[in-house]
Backbone as JSON Lines, residues from 0, in Angstrom:
{"i":0,"aa":"M","n":[0.85,-1.21,-0.01],"ca":[0.0,0.0,0.0],"c":[0.88,1.25,0.0]}
{"i":1,"aa":"A","n":[0.44,2.29,-0.72],"ca":[1.21,3.52,-0.82],"c":[1.3,4.22,0.53]}
{"i":2,"aa":"R","n":[2.37,4.97,0.73],"ca":[2.53,5.71,2.0],"c":[1.43,6.73,2.15]}
{"i":3,"aa":"G","n":[0.79,6.73,3.32],"ca":[-0.24,7.72,3.6],"c":[-1.57,7.48,2.9]}
{"i":4,"aa":"W","n":[-1.79,6.26,2.4],"ca":[-3.06,5.96,1.73],"c":[-3.51,4.54,2.04]}
{"i":5,"aa":"P","n":[-4.83,4.34,2.27],"ca":[-5.9,5.32,2.3],"c":[-5.84,6.17,3.57]}
{"i":6,"aa":"A","n":[-6.51,7.32,3.54],"ca":[-6.49,8.22,4.68],"c":[-7.79,9.0,4.76]}
{"i":7,"aa":"V","n":[-8.17,9.36,5.98],"ca":[-9.26,10.28,6.21],"c":[-8.69,11.43,7.04]}
{"i":8,"aa":"L","n":[-8.82,12.65,6.51],"ca":[-8.25,13.84,7.13],"c":[-9.38,14.77,7.53]}
{"i":9,"aa":"R","n":[-9.28,15.35,8.73],"ca":[-10.41,16.14,9.25],"c":[-9.92,17.38,9.98]}
{"i":10,"aa":"E","n":[-10.6,18.49,9.73],"ca":[-10.43,19.71,10.51],"c":[-11.81,20.33,10.68]}
{"i":11,"aa":"A","n":[-12.35,20.2,11.89],"ca":[-13.71,20.69,12.18],"c":[-14.7,20.04,11.21]}
{"i":12,"aa":"D","n":[-15.43,20.84,10.43],"ca":[-16.49,20.32,9.56],"c":[-15.98,19.88,8.18]}
{"i":13,"aa":"V","n":[-14.68,20.01,7.93],"ca":[-14.12,19.65,6.63],"c":[-13.44,18.28,6.73]}
{"i":14,"aa":"V","n":[-13.8,17.41,5.8],"ca":[-13.25,16.05,5.78],"c":[-12.77,15.71,4.37]}
{"i":15,"aa":"L","n":[-11.57,15.2,4.27],"ca":[-11.05,14.59,3.03],"c":[-11.02,13.1,3.24]}
{"i":16,"aa":"R","n":[-11.64,12.37,2.32],"ca":[-11.64,10.89,2.44],"c":[-11.69,10.31,1.04]}
{"i":17,"aa":"P","n":[-11.32,9.02,0.88],"ca":[-11.31,8.42,-0.45],"c":[-12.68,8.49,-1.11]}
{"i":18,"aa":"L","n":[-12.69,8.72,-2.41],"ca":[-13.95,8.65,-3.17],"c":[-14.41,7.21,-3.19]}
{"i":19,"aa":"R","n":[-15.72,7.01,-3.2],"ca":[-16.32,5.67,-3.23],"c":[-17.28,5.57,-4.4]}
{"i":20,"aa":"R","n":[-17.5,4.35,-4.87],"ca":[-18.47,4.16,-5.96],"c":[-19.85,4.64,-5.54]}
{"i":21,"aa":"S","n":[-20.14,4.55,-4.26],"ca":[-21.46,4.99,-3.76],"c":[-21.64,6.5,-3.82]}
{"i":22,"aa":"D","n":[-20.56,7.24,-4.14],"ca":[-20.65,8.7,-4.29],"c":[-21.21,9.09,-5.65]}
{"i":23,"aa":"A","n":[-21.46,8.12,-6.51],"ca":[-21.79,8.42,-7.91],"c":[-22.9,9.46,-8.06]}
{"i":24,"aa":"R","n":[-24.03,9.25,-7.4],"ca":[-25.16,10.16,-7.61],"c":[-24.81,11.57,-7.12]}
{"i":25,"aa":"A","n":[-24.25,11.68,-5.92],"ca":[-23.93,12.99,-5.37],"c":[-22.86,13.69,-6.21]}
{"i":26,"aa":"W","n":[-21.83,12.96,-6.63],"ca":[-20.73,13.55,-7.41],"c":[-21.24,14.03,-8.75]}
{"i":27,"aa":"L","n":[-22.02,13.19,-9.45],"ca":[-22.53,13.55,-10.77],"c":[-23.5,14.73,-10.68]}
{"i":28,"aa":"T","n":[-24.3,14.77,-9.63],"ca":[-25.22,15.89,-9.44],"c":[-24.45,17.18,-9.25]}
{"i":29,"aa":"L","n":[-23.37,17.14,-8.45],"ca":[-22.55,18.32,-8.24],"c":[-21.92,18.81,-9.55]}
{"i":30,"aa":"R","n":[-21.44,17.85,-10.35],"ca":[-20.78,18.24,-11.6],"c":[-21.77,18.91,-12.56]}
{"i":31,"aa":"V","n":[-22.97,18.37,-12.63],"ca":[-23.99,18.98,-13.51],"c":[-24.38,20.35,-13.0]}
{"i":32,"aa":"R","n":[-24.64,20.46,-11.69],"ca":[-25.08,21.73,-11.1],"c":[-23.99,22.8,-11.23]}
{"i":33,"aa":"N","n":[-22.73,22.39,-11.24],"ca":[-21.63,23.36,-11.24],"c":[-20.91,23.46,-12.57]}
{"i":34,"aa":"A","n":[-21.51,22.97,-13.63],"ca":[-20.85,22.94,-14.94],"c":[-20.32,24.32,-15.34]}
{"i":35,"aa":"A","n":[-21.15,25.33,-15.28],"ca":[-20.73,26.67,-15.7],"c":[-19.66,27.26,-14.76]}
{"i":36,"aa":"W","n":[-19.73,26.89,-13.49],"ca":[-18.81,27.35,-12.45],"c":[-17.41,26.78,-12.63]}
{"i":37,"aa":"L","n":[-17.34,25.52,-13.15],"ca":[-16.07,24.79,-13.17],"c":[-15.43,24.65,-14.54]}
{"i":38,"aa":"E","n":[-16.23,24.55,-15.59],"ca":[-15.69,24.11,-16.86],"c":[-14.57,24.99,-17.41]}
{"i":39,"aa":"R","n":[-14.63,26.29,-17.2],"ca":[-13.6,27.16,-17.8],"c":[-12.22,26.95,-17.17]}
{"i":40,"aa":"W","n":[-12.17,26.27,-16.01],"ca":[-10.88,26.04,-15.36],"c":[-10.4,24.59,-15.49]}
{"i":41,"aa":"E","n":[-11.19,23.74,-16.13],"ca":[-10.9,22.3,-16.12],"c":[-9.86,21.92,-17.17]}
{"i":42,"aa":"A","n":[-8.9,21.09,-16.75],"ca":[-7.89,20.58,-17.67],"c":[-8.52,19.64,-18.69]}
{"i":43,"aa":"T","n":[-8.01,19.7,-19.91],"ca":[-8.45,18.82,-20.99],"c":[-7.22,18.18,-21.6]}
{"i":44,"aa":"S","n":[-7.43,17.27,-22.53],"ca":[-6.31,16.63,-23.22],"c":[-6.31,17.07,-24.68]}
{"i":45,"aa":"P","n":[-5.13,17.44,-25.2],"ca":[-5.07,17.79,-26.61],"c":[-5.18,16.59,-27.54]}
{"i":46,"aa":"E","n":[-5.09,15.38,-26.96],"ca":[-5.19,14.16,-27.75],"c":[-6.64,13.72,-27.84]}
{"i":47,"aa":"P","n":[-7.08,13.24,-28.99],"ca":[-8.49,12.81,-29.11],"c":[-8.79,11.64,-28.19]}
{"i":48,"aa":"A","n":[-9.99,11.66,-27.62],"ca":[-10.39,10.57,-26.71],"c":[-10.56,9.27,-27.47]}
{"i":49,"aa":"E","n":[-10.2,8.21,-26.8],"ca":[-10.38,6.88,-27.38],"c":[-11.52,6.17,-26.66]}
{"i":50,"aa":"G","n":[-12.6,5.93,-27.37],"ca":[-13.74,5.25,-26.8],"c":[-14.61,6.18,-25.96]}
{"i":51,"aa":"P","n":[-15.66,5.63,-25.37],"ca":[-16.58,6.46,-24.57],"c":[-15.94,6.9,-23.26]}
{"i":52,"aa":"P","n":[-16.45,7.99,-22.67],"ca":[-15.9,8.41,-21.37],"c":[-16.16,7.34,-20.31]}
{"i":53,"aa":"P","n":[-15.3,7.24,-19.29],"ca":[-15.48,6.2,-18.28],"c":[-16.73,6.45,-17.44]}
{"i":54,"aa":"T","n":[-17.29,5.39,-16.92],"ca":[-18.37,5.52,-15.94],"c":[-17.76,6.02,-14.64]}
{"i":55,"aa":"F","n":[-18.61,6.44,-13.7],"ca":[-18.08,6.88,-12.42],"c":[-17.35,5.74,-11.71]}
{"i":56,"aa":"G","n":[-17.91,4.53,-11.8],"ca":[-17.26,3.38,-11.19],"c":[-15.86,3.14,-11.76]}
{"i":57,"aa":"Q","n":[-15.72,3.25,-13.08],"ca":[-14.43,3.11,-13.71],"c":[-13.46,4.22,-13.3]}
{"i":58,"aa":"F","n":[-14.0,5.43,-13.2],"ca":[-13.23,6.58,-12.76],"c":[-12.65,6.35,-11.37]}
{"i":59,"aa":"V","n":[-13.48,5.88,-10.43],"ca":[-13.02,5.63,-9.07],"c":[-12.02,4.48,-9.05]}
{"i":60,"aa":"R","n":[-12.26,3.45,-9.85],"ca":[-11.35,2.31,-9.9],"c":[-9.97,2.76,-10.37]}
{"i":61,"aa":"T","n":[-9.92,3.58,-11.4],"ca":[-8.65,4.09,-11.91],"c":[-7.92,4.92,-10.87]}
{"i":62,"aa":"L","n":[-8.67,5.8,-10.19],"ca":[-8.05,6.62,-9.14],"c":[-7.48,5.74,-8.02]}
{"i":63,"aa":"N","n":[-8.22,4.71,-7.64],"ca":[-7.74,3.82,-6.58],"c":[-6.49,3.07,-6.99]}
{"i":64,"aa":"Q","n":[-6.43,2.66,-8.26],"ca":[-5.22,1.98,-8.76],"c":[-4.02,2.91,-8.71]}
{"i":65,"aa":"Q","n":[-4.24,4.17,-9.12],"ca":[-3.17,5.15,-9.09],"c":[-2.73,5.44,-7.64]}
{"i":66,"aa":"A","n":[-3.69,5.49,-6.73],"ca":[-3.38,5.73,-5.32],"c":[-2.55,4.59,-4.75]}
{"i":67,"aa":"R","n":[-2.94,3.36,-5.05],"ca":[-2.18,2.2,-4.56],"c":[-0.76,2.18,-5.1]}
{"i":68,"aa":"A","n":[-0.59,2.71,-6.31],"ca":[0.73,2.77,-6.93],"c":[1.56,3.92,-6.41]}
{"i":69,"aa":"G","n":[0.95,4.79,-5.58],"ca":[1.68,5.92,-5.0],"c":[1.8,7.1,-5.94]}
{"i":70,"aa":"A","n":[0.98,7.15,-7.02],"ca":[1.09,8.22,-7.99],"c":[0.16,9.39,-7.69]}
{"i":71,"aa":"T","n":[-0.88,9.15,-6.93],"ca":[-1.88,10.19,-6.66],"c":[-2.62,9.87,-5.37]}
{"i":72,"aa":"L","n":[-3.22,10.89,-4.76],"ca":[-4.06,10.71,-3.59],"c":[-5.4,11.4,-3.9]}
{"i":73,"aa":"P","n":[-6.43,10.64,-4.28],"ca":[-7.68,11.24,-4.72],"c":[-8.71,11.29,-3.58]}
{"i":74,"aa":"F","n":[-9.06,12.49,-3.15],"ca":[-9.97,12.66,-2.03],"c":[-11.32,13.23,-2.46]}
{"i":75,"aa":"G","n":[-12.39,12.69,-1.88],"ca":[-13.66,13.39,-1.88],"c":[-13.63,14.42,-0.78]}
{"i":76,"aa":"L","n":[-14.25,15.58,-1.01],"ca":[-14.25,16.69,-0.05],"c":[-15.64,16.82,0.53]}
{"i":77,"aa":"E","n":[-15.75,16.65,1.84],"ca":[-17.04,16.77,2.54],"c":[-17.04,18.0,3.44]}
{"i":78,"aa":"Y","n":[-18.22,18.6,3.54],"ca":[-18.42,19.7,4.48],"c":[-19.72,19.43,5.21]}
{"i":79,"aa":"R","n":[-19.62,19.31,6.52],"ca":[-20.77,18.99,7.38],"c":[-21.51,17.76,6.87]}
{"i":80,"aa":"G","n":[-20.74,16.76,6.46],"ca":[-21.31,15.48,6.06],"c":[-21.79,15.4,4.62]}
{"i":81,"aa":"E","n":[-21.67,16.49,3.87],"ca":[-22.15,16.53,2.48],"c":[-20.94,16.56,1.54]}
{"i":82,"aa":"L","n":[-20.98,15.71,0.49],"ca":[-19.95,15.75,-0.53],"c":[-20.09,17.06,-1.31]}
{"i":83,"aa":"V","n":[-19.04,17.89,-1.29],"ca":[-19.14,19.2,-1.94],"c":[-18.03,19.43,-2.97]}
{"i":84,"aa":"G","n":[-17.13,18.46,-3.18],"ca":[-16.07,18.66,-4.14],"c":[-15.05,17.54,-4.12]}
{"i":85,"aa":"Q","n":[-13.91,17.85,-4.67],"ca":[-12.84,16.85,-4.79],"c":[-11.5,17.55,-4.68]}
{"i":86,"aa":"L","n":[-10.54,16.89,-4.09],"ca":[-9.16,17.36,-4.04],"c":[-8.25,16.19,-4.4]}
{"i":87,"aa":"T","n":[-7.3,16.45,-5.28],"ca":[-6.4,15.39,-5.7],"c":[-4.95,15.84,-5.55]}
{"i":88,"aa":"V","n":[-4.17,15.05,-4.85],"ca":[-2.72,15.22,-4.83],"c":[-2.18,14.39,-5.99]}
{"i":89,"aa":"A","n":[-1.59,15.05,-6.98],"ca":[-1.18,14.37,-8.2],"c":[0.3,14.59,-8.46]}
{"i":90,"aa":"T","n":[0.76,14.01,-9.55],"ca":[2.17,14.08,-9.98],"c":[3.13,13.91,-8.8]}
{"i":91,"aa":"I","n":[2.89,12.88,-8.01],"ca":[3.77,12.58,-6.87],"c":[5.09,12.04,-7.41]}
{"i":92,"aa":"V","n":[6.17,12.72,-7.04],"ca":[7.5,12.3,-7.48],"c":[8.37,12.07,-6.25]}
{"i":93,"aa":"R","n":[9.03,10.95,-6.21],"ca":[9.93,10.63,-5.09],"c":[11.37,11.0,-5.45]}
{"i":94,"aa":"G","n":[12.32,10.33,-4.85],"ca":[13.7,10.57,-5.16],"c":[14.18,11.94,-4.68]}
{"i":95,"aa":"S","n":[15.01,12.59,-5.47],"ca":[15.62,13.84,-5.04],"c":[14.64,15.0,-5.03]}
{"i":96,"aa":"L","n":[13.46,14.86,-5.66],"ca":[12.49,15.96,-5.72],"c":[11.47,15.87,-4.58]}
{"i":97,"aa":"C","n":[10.89,14.71,-4.36],"ca":[9.89,14.51,-3.3],"c":[8.83,15.61,-3.32]}
{"i":98,"aa":"S","n":[8.1,15.68,-4.42],"ca":[7.16,16.77,-4.64],"c":[5.83,16.25,-5.18]}
{"i":99,"aa":"A","n":[4.83,17.12,-5.15],"ca":[3.52,16.8,-5.72],"c":[2.8,18.1,-6.02]}
{"i":100,"aa":"S","n":[1.71,17.99,-6.76],"ca":[0.86,19.14,-7.02],"c":[-0.55,18.82,-6.53]}
{"i":101,"aa":"I","n":[-1.29,19.88,-6.18],"ca":[-2.65,19.72,-5.69],"c":[-3.61,20.44,-6.62]}
{"i":102,"aa":"G","n":[-4.67,19.74,-6.99],"ca":[-5.78,20.32,-7.73],"c":[-7.06,20.1,-6.97]}
{"i":103,"aa":"Y","n":[-8.03,20.95,-7.18],"ca":[-9.29,20.83,-6.41],"c":[-10.42,21.54,-7.12]}
{"i":104,"aa":"W","n":[-11.63,21.16,-6.75],"ca":[-12.81,21.92,-7.12],"c":[-13.83,21.8,-6.0]}
{"i":105,"aa":"V","n":[-14.65,22.84,-5.85],"ca":[-15.68,22.83,-4.8],"c":[-16.94,23.42,-5.38]}
{"i":106,"aa":"S","n":[-18.07,22.96,-4.91],"ca":[-19.37,23.43,-5.4],"c":[-19.57,24.92,-5.1]}
{"i":107,"aa":"E","n":[-20.16,25.62,-6.03],"ca":[-20.38,27.05,-5.87],"c":[-21.22,27.38,-4.65]}
{"i":108,"aa":"H","n":[-22.13,26.45,-4.27],"ca":[-23.06,26.79,-3.18],"c":[-22.37,26.84,-1.81]}
{"i":109,"aa":"V","n":[-21.14,26.36,-1.71],"ca":[-20.39,26.45,-0.43],"c":[-19.11,27.25,-0.58]}
{"i":110,"aa":"A","n":[-18.91,27.87,-1.74],"ca":[-17.68,28.64,-1.95],"c":[-17.65,29.84,-1.01]}
{"i":111,"aa":"G","n":[-16.44,30.26,-0.64],"ca":[-16.27,31.44,0.19],"c":[-16.39,31.2,1.68]}
{"i":112,"aa":"R","n":[-16.46,29.94,2.1],"ca":[-16.59,29.62,3.53],"c":[-15.27,29.12,4.14]}
{"i":113,"aa":"G","n":[-14.19,29.19,3.4],"ca":[-12.91,28.71,3.91],"c":[-12.73,27.21,3.78]}
{"i":114,"aa":"I","n":[-13.64,26.53,3.07],"ca":[-13.57,25.07,2.94],"c":[-12.35,24.65,2.13]}
{"i":115,"aa":"T","n":[-12.14,25.3,0.99],"ca":[-11.02,24.9,0.14],"c":[-9.67,25.17,0.77]}
{"i":116,"aa":"P","n":[-9.41,26.36,1.35],"ca":[-8.12,26.54,2.03],"c":[-7.9,25.5,3.13]}
{"i":117,"aa":"T","n":[-8.94,25.18,3.88],"ca":[-8.81,24.17,4.93],"c":[-8.47,22.81,4.35]}
{"i":118,"aa":"A","n":[-9.14,22.44,3.26],"ca":[-8.88,21.15,2.62],"c":[-7.46,21.08,2.07]}
{"i":119,"aa":"V","n":[-7.02,22.17,1.41],"ca":[-5.65,22.18,0.89],"c":[-4.63,22.08,2.01]}
{"i":120,"aa":"A","n":[-4.87,22.8,3.11],"ca":[-3.97,22.74,4.26],"c":[-3.9,21.32,4.83]}
{"i":121,"aa":"L","n":[-5.03,20.66,4.94],"ca":[-5.05,19.26,5.41],"c":[-4.21,18.38,4.5]}
{"i":122,"aa":"A","n":[-4.39,18.54,3.19],"ca":[-3.67,17.71,2.24],"c":[-2.16,17.98,2.28]}
{"i":123,"aa":"V","n":[-1.78,19.25,2.37],"ca":[-0.35,19.59,2.43],"c":[0.28,19.0,3.69]}
{"i":124,"aa":"D","n":[-0.38,19.16,4.83],"ca":[0.17,18.58,6.08],"c":[0.31,17.07,5.98]}
{"i":125,"aa":"H","n":[-0.65,16.42,5.33],"ca":[-0.57,14.97,5.13],"c":[0.61,14.62,4.22]}
{"i":126,"aa":"C","n":[0.8,15.42,3.19],"ca":[1.93,15.17,2.28],"c":[3.26,15.3,3.0]}
{"i":127,"aa":"F","n":[3.38,16.29,3.89],"ca":[4.62,16.5,4.6],"c":[4.8,15.53,5.78]}
{"i":128,"aa":"G","n":[3.7,14.91,6.21],"ca":[3.75,13.95,7.29],"c":[3.86,12.52,6.77]}
{"i":129,"aa":"P","n":[2.74,11.76,6.81],"ca":[2.8,10.34,6.44],"c":[3.28,10.04,5.03]}
{"i":130,"aa":"V","n":[2.99,10.94,4.08],"ca":[3.37,10.67,2.68],"c":[4.86,10.89,2.48]}
{"i":131,"aa":"G","n":[5.47,11.77,3.27],"ca":[6.91,11.95,3.26],"c":[7.44,12.81,2.12]}
{"i":132,"aa":"L","n":[6.63,13.79,1.68],"ca":[7.11,14.69,0.61],"c":[7.76,15.93,1.21]}
{"i":133,"aa":"H","n":[8.45,16.68,0.35],"ca":[9.18,17.88,0.78],"c":[8.55,19.16,0.25]}
{"i":134,"aa":"R","n":[7.91,19.08,-0.92],"ca":[7.39,20.28,-1.59],"c":[6.03,19.97,-2.21]}
{"i":135,"aa":"V","n":[5.12,20.94,-2.12],"ca":[3.8,20.82,-2.75],"c":[3.53,22.12,-3.5]}
{"i":136,"aa":"E","n":[2.95,22.0,-4.71],"ca":[2.63,23.19,-5.48],"c":[1.17,23.18,-5.92]}
{"i":137,"aa":"V","n":[0.65,24.37,-6.19],"ca":[-0.68,24.55,-6.74],"c":[-0.52,25.48,-7.96]}
{"i":138,"aa":"N","n":[-1.07,25.05,-9.1],"ca":[-0.97,25.82,-10.33],"c":[-2.34,26.4,-10.67]}
{"i":139,"aa":"I","n":[-2.39,27.72,-10.9],"ca":[-3.66,28.43,-11.01],"c":[-3.64,29.35,-12.22]}
{"i":140,"aa":"R","n":[-4.73,29.38,-12.96],"ca":[-4.87,30.35,-14.03],"c":[-4.85,31.76,-13.45]}
{"i":141,"aa":"P","n":[-4.16,32.7,-14.08],"ca":[-4.09,34.06,-13.56],"c":[-5.45,34.74,-13.44]}
{"i":142,"aa":"E","n":[-6.44,34.27,-14.23],"ca":[-7.77,34.86,-14.2],"c":[-8.68,34.26,-13.12]}
{"i":143,"aa":"N","n":[-8.21,33.21,-12.43],"ca":[-9.05,32.5,-11.47],"c":[-8.94,33.14,-10.09]}
{"i":144,"aa":"G","n":[-9.72,34.19,-9.89],"ca":[-9.64,34.95,-8.65],"c":[-9.96,34.14,-7.42]}
{"i":145,"aa":"A","n":[-10.93,33.21,-7.51],"ca":[-11.3,32.41,-6.34],"c":[-10.15,31.54,-5.89]}
{"i":146,"aa":"S","n":[-9.44,30.9,-6.82],"ca":[-8.31,30.05,-6.44],"c":[-7.11,30.88,-5.97]}
{"i":147,"aa":"L","n":[-6.93,32.05,-6.54],"ca":[-5.86,32.92,-6.07],"c":[-6.08,33.34,-4.61]}
{"i":148,"aa":"R","n":[-7.35,33.51,-4.24],"ca":[-7.64,33.83,-2.83],"c":[-7.32,32.66,-1.92]}
{"i":149,"aa":"V","n":[-7.48,31.44,-2.41],"ca":[-7.14,30.24,-1.61],"c":[-5.67,30.25,-1.23]}
{"i":150,"aa":"V","n":[-4.78,30.41,-2.21],"ca":[-3.35,30.36,-1.92],"c":[-2.89,31.59,-1.14]}
{"i":151,"aa":"E","n":[-3.61,32.71,-1.33],"ca":[-3.28,33.91,-0.54],"c":[-3.56,33.65,0.95]}
{"i":152,"aa":"K","n":[-4.72,33.05,1.23],"ca":[-5.05,32.73,2.62],"c":[-4.04,31.76,3.22]}
{"i":153,"aa":"L","n":[-3.55,30.84,2.41],"ca":[-2.6,29.83,2.9],"c":[-1.19,30.37,3.02]}
{"i":154,"aa":"G","n":[-0.92,31.51,2.4],"ca":[0.42,32.07,2.45],"c":[1.42,31.32,1.61]}
{"i":155,"aa":"L","n":[0.99,30.72,0.51],"ca":[1.93,29.98,-0.34],"c":[2.78,30.95,-1.15]}
{"i":156,"aa":"R","n":[4.0,30.54,-1.43],"ca":[4.97,31.35,-2.13],"c":[4.66,31.41,-3.63]}
{"i":157,"aa":"D","n":[4.64,32.58,-4.21],"ca":[4.39,32.74,-5.65],"c":[5.7,32.51,-6.39]}
{"i":158,"aa":"E","n":[5.75,31.46,-7.21],"ca":[6.97,31.14,-7.95],"c":[6.95,31.66,-9.39]}
{"i":159,"aa":"G","n":[5.91,32.41,-9.74],"ca":[5.89,33.04,-11.05],"c":[5.02,32.34,-12.07]}
{"i":160,"aa":"L","n":[5.1,32.82,-13.3],"ca":[4.23,32.38,-14.39],"c":[4.88,31.25,-15.19]}
{"i":161,"aa":"R","n":[4.08,30.24,-15.47],"ca":[4.45,29.18,-16.41],"c":[3.62,29.38,-17.68]}
{"i":162,"aa":"E","n":[4.27,29.73,-18.76],"ca":[3.56,30.02,-19.98],"c":[3.09,28.74,-20.69]}
{"i":163,"aa":"N","n":[1.85,28.78,-21.19],"ca":[1.28,27.64,-21.93],"c":[1.46,26.34,-21.17]}
{"i":164,"aa":"Y","n":[1.17,26.37,-19.9],"ca":[1.52,25.26,-18.99],"c":[0.57,24.08,-19.07]}
{"i":165,"aa":"L","n":[-0.73,24.34,-19.05],"ca":[-1.71,23.26,-19.06],"c":[-2.75,23.48,-20.16]}
{"i":166,"aa":"H","n":[-3.28,22.37,-20.66],"ca":[-4.32,22.4,-21.68],"c":[-5.67,22.53,-20.99]}
{"i":167,"aa":"I","n":[-6.35,23.68,-21.23],"ca":[-7.61,23.97,-20.57],"c":[-8.65,24.28,-21.63]}
{"i":168,"aa":"Q","n":[-9.68,23.45,-21.67],"ca":[-10.81,23.68,-22.57],"c":[-10.35,24.02,-24.0]}
{"i":169,"aa":"G","n":[-9.44,23.21,-24.51],"ca":[-9.07,23.31,-25.92],"c":[-7.91,24.22,-26.24]}
{"i":170,"aa":"A","n":[-7.24,24.81,-25.24],"ca":[-6.12,25.71,-25.51],"c":[-5.06,25.58,-24.42]}
{"i":171,"aa":"W","n":[-3.81,25.84,-24.81],"ca":[-2.72,25.85,-23.84],"c":[-2.75,27.17,-23.08]}
{"i":172,"aa":"C","n":[-2.79,27.11,-21.76],"ca":[-3.0,28.3,-20.95],"c":[-1.88,28.52,-19.94]}
{"i":173,"aa":"D","n":[-1.58,29.81,-19.7],"ca":[-0.62,30.18,-18.68],"c":[-1.16,29.85,-17.29]}
{"i":174,"aa":"H","n":[-0.26,29.55,-16.37],"ca":[-0.61,29.32,-14.96],"c":[0.44,29.99,-14.07]}
{"i":175,"aa":"R","n":[0.0,30.44,-12.92],"ca":[0.91,30.86,-11.88],"c":[1.12,29.69,-10.92]}
{"i":176,"aa":"T","n":[2.37,29.5,-10.51],"ca":[2.71,28.41,-9.6],"c":[2.95,28.94,-8.2]}
{"i":177,"aa":"F","n":[2.27,28.34,-7.24],"ca":[2.44,28.66,-5.82],"c":[2.92,27.39,-5.13]}
{"i":178,"aa":"A","n":[3.87,27.54,-4.21],"ca":[4.47,26.35,-3.6],"c":[4.77,26.56,-2.14]}
{"i":179,"aa":"V","n":[4.98,25.46,-1.45],"ca":[5.39,25.48,-0.05],"c":[6.25,24.25,0.19]}
{"i":180,"aa":"T","n":[7.28,24.39,1.03],"ca":[8.1,23.26,1.42],"c":[7.9,22.99,2.9]}
{"i":181,"aa":"A","n":[8.28,21.81,3.31],"ca":[8.06,21.4,4.7],"c":[8.75,22.34,5.69]}
{"i":182,"aa":"E","n":[9.92,22.89,5.32],"ca":[10.65,23.77,6.22],"c":[9.89,25.08,6.47]}
{"i":183,"aa":"E","n":[9.03,25.49,5.53],"ca":[8.32,26.76,5.66],"c":[7.17,26.68,6.67]}
{"i":184,"aa":"V","n":[6.69,25.49,6.93],"ca":[5.54,25.34,7.84],"c":[5.83,24.24,8.86]}
{"i":185,"aa":"P","n":[6.81,24.48,9.75],"ca":[7.18,23.42,10.7],"c":[6.02,23.01,11.62]}
{"i":186,"aa":"G","n":[5.11,23.92,11.88],"ca":[3.95,23.57,12.7],"c":[2.74,23.12,11.92]}
{"i":187,"aa":"G","n":[2.87,23.11,10.59],"ca":[1.77,22.67,9.73],"c":[0.98,23.83,9.17]}
{"i":188,"aa":"L","n":[0.4,23.6,7.99],"ca":[-0.37,24.61,7.32],"c":[-1.75,24.82,7.97]}
{"i":189,"aa":"V","n":[-2.32,23.74,8.51],"ca":[-3.62,23.88,9.22],"c":[-3.44,24.82,10.42]}
{"i":190,"aa":"E","n":[-2.35,24.63,11.13],"ca":[-2.11,25.5,12.3],"c":[-1.93,26.95,11.88]}
{"i":191,"aa":"R","n":[-1.29,27.18,10.75],"ca":[-1.16,28.56,10.24],"c":[-2.55,29.16,9.97]}
{"i":192,"aa":"L","n":[-3.43,28.37,9.37],"ca":[-4.79,28.85,9.11],"c":[-5.54,29.14,10.41]}
{"i":193,"aa":"R","n":[-5.37,28.25,11.38],"ca":[-6.06,28.45,12.68],"c":[-5.62,29.75,13.32]}
{"i":194,"aa":"R","n":[-4.33,29.99,13.34],"ca":[-3.82,31.22,13.96],"c":[-4.36,32.46,13.29]}
{"i":195,"aa":"A","n":[-4.57,32.36,11.97],"ca":[-5.08,33.51,11.21],"c":[-6.61,33.58,11.27]}
{"i":196,"aa":"G","n":[-7.25,32.6,11.88],"ca":[-8.72,32.59,11.95],"c":[-9.37,32.35,10.6]}
{"i":197,"aa":"L","n":[-8.72,31.53,9.72],"ca":[-9.19,31.36,8.37],"c":[-9.63,29.94,8.03]}
{"i":198,"aa":"T","n":[-9.78,29.08,9.06],"ca":[-10.3,27.74,8.79],"c":[-11.79,27.83,8.44]}
{"i":199,"aa":"A","n":[-12.33,26.74,7.93],"ca":[-13.72,26.73,7.47],"c":[-14.69,27.13,8.55]}
{"i":200,"aa":"R","n":[-15.75,27.82,8.12],"ca":[-16.76,28.27,9.08],"c":[-18.15,27.87,8.61]}
């Protein structure tokens, strides 16, 4: 089993836990309800799709296989017992880099409550603890004000612009990279949020 997986992470009303096949109805409902809210930020592939899109069960199975291989940590995001989004620790690299990136989405109906910063802080602390990583980054479109506020609340370091970095909705798009290393948060990122009074409410 991969280091630090499976895991359930909790801070007050925010919980990160593995996605389950039984989440299908709630997850698909969220995606439909939030299509306009999320689609402009969603990564796409420049390569043509082969075959039909996977079912939710196949999607979860693939994520679990990747998690067991230590390549990713795919979490469902709950707030007060309700599935409200997803957070994924991806591109996990060991060796001399010991790094990963975090991507996330949250339903518009709970946005602005500090849920996403809390979830990212939980994931970063887990990466620096049981998973044994040294650096975590978040890559954000310069136009995505909501996500820029997340990393601002977390106090992540701005490492600058990556031009044409990710394929988003049919085009290569610039992203700003924000990062943190274990040495920068010896007491943990959740504790930094608590001290600032910025955990979920």
